[in-house]
N, C-alpha and C positions, 0 to 999 in steps of 0.2 A: 411497487417493489424497494425495496429501501438498502441504505449500504453502512452495516456499523462497522465501525472504527472502532479498537482499544490500542491500547498493551502504554501508551505513550507515558510518559513522568520527566520524571529529574536525574542524569544518571552521571559519574566522576567520567572524567576524558578516559580511554582504553576501555571502556567499563560496558555493556552488553544490553538489547531489549528485543524481544518479540515486538512486531501489532501482528494484530489480527484484523480482517475485514468482514467482512458476516454478511453475505446477501440475505432475505428475506421476502418474501412473496410472493405472486405470482408468477415462477418461475421457467421457461421450457427449456433455456441454452442460455448458460453462461459464455461469454466466445473471449477475448481481451480482456486481459485484468492489469491492474498499473498502480502503481505507488508512486508521489507525487508531491512536492513539496513546498514549503514557502518560507522563507525565512523576512524575518522582521524589516518591515523597505524595500523587498526585494519581488520579483516578481515568483508565480505559479514553474515551479519547475520537473519534469521528467526524475522518479528518480530509476528507477525500474520498473519492464513487463515481464509478464506470462502469456501463454497462450495456450489454446485447449489441450494442446499437447503436449504442454511443457515446454515449451519453448521457449528463452531468457532470452534479455538482451537488458543488461545496464550502466547508467550514464557512467564516466569514466570513473572520473571524483572516489566514486564507493564499489569501483570491482573488487575482489580481493577481501571485500570488509563485511561487504550485505550478499545473503541469500533470500531471493521471491519463490517462492509455493504456493502450490494451491492442491486443495481437497477439494475437488469435484465432487463428491458425495453430501458433502457440509459445504458445498458452496461459500468454500471460504478459503480466504487469500490468506500471506502469512511474510510478514520479512523480518526476516532474523536480521541483528542487525552487530557486530563484535569491534571491538576496535573502533570507538566509538568516538569521535574528537569536540571542537566548541564550534566548526562548523557545520556540524549537522546539526547543526541546533536548527529547528525550522517545525510549523503546523506541517503531519505530513495528514496527506488525503489521500482516502480509494478511490479507483474507479473503473469500471467494467464498462463493461458491454453487455445486452442484454436484452433474450426478444424475448415476450414473457408470452402463454399460455392463446394470448388475443391476435400472436402474431405479428406484434408488434415490436422492432428492431426504437432502442433507446440507449443514452450514454448515460450511464448514473456516477453520482457522486456521491462518496460518506462526507462527514460532518469535523473530518478530518481528527489529528490526536496529536496533542505539543509533548515533544521529542529536548531536553531541555539536556545538554552536557555543559558541564561547570562543576567545576573545584569548590 
């Protein structure tokens, strides 16, 4: 099982980006999914999570600006980010709790995608 994150880049303050995270491999089911971010010199922090049924949770600093969603048919999760601020600059990682066809449950991480908000 692998998670592949994409969509990062350089954007001006106030701009928008959409991150994607695609899961592939021997996947029976994907449970909770989430986005985390790690700014330079800081720890990795939770940004948002989404349950299998679509229930979402956000850290206060991104509420109203970021929207997490998922397409269960495509095993893909998204993070739509608007009104980006310089303090949103970080490497964004996707995370998922996945049950394989072999019945094994594991916690997986994507490789990270860099978001830079700067003029």
